[in-house]
C-alpha angles and dihedrals in degrees: 000000000000115000094233091049090051092051091048093048090046090053092047089046090052093044091054093044092052093046092051090048090053090052095051102038118052097210095055103090142162127193096221143342091274089059091048093047090048090047090053091050093048093043089052091049092044090053091045097048114018103030094063090051090049090049091049093049093047100038092119089056091046091053094043092051093041091243100312091116087066087072088058090050090052089049090051091051091054092047091049090052091053089048092053100040115068112217093029117099134174106184125218136336099288092047091051090047091051094044089051091056093047091048090051093050094046092049090048089054094044092049092048091049093047094048092051092049093045092050091049091051090049092050093053096058 
């Protein structure tokens, strides 16, 4: 898959995931579509750049907790996004935890759908 297409799909997946999280959790809010789109872009960049560094630094904790600490890293990436983007808020600990689960589920669905569509397209050529 082309790099630009992957970046665009990642942004769209983040946009959809943050939007769904805002629908299901009262304290996940954005002041307008522009803030949601910016939050999706920042969230994608944070996950691309900062998350691997956080995983590297905390690899011992990840191993000791059998991967559970990855959930807290994902929560931190969402909280960092809310801290960076004005007009996008995520509330307290449990709101961030719930939003993280929702974002994971939406991204799982989006990745599954994109993979199915992409494989169907490759098979037709």
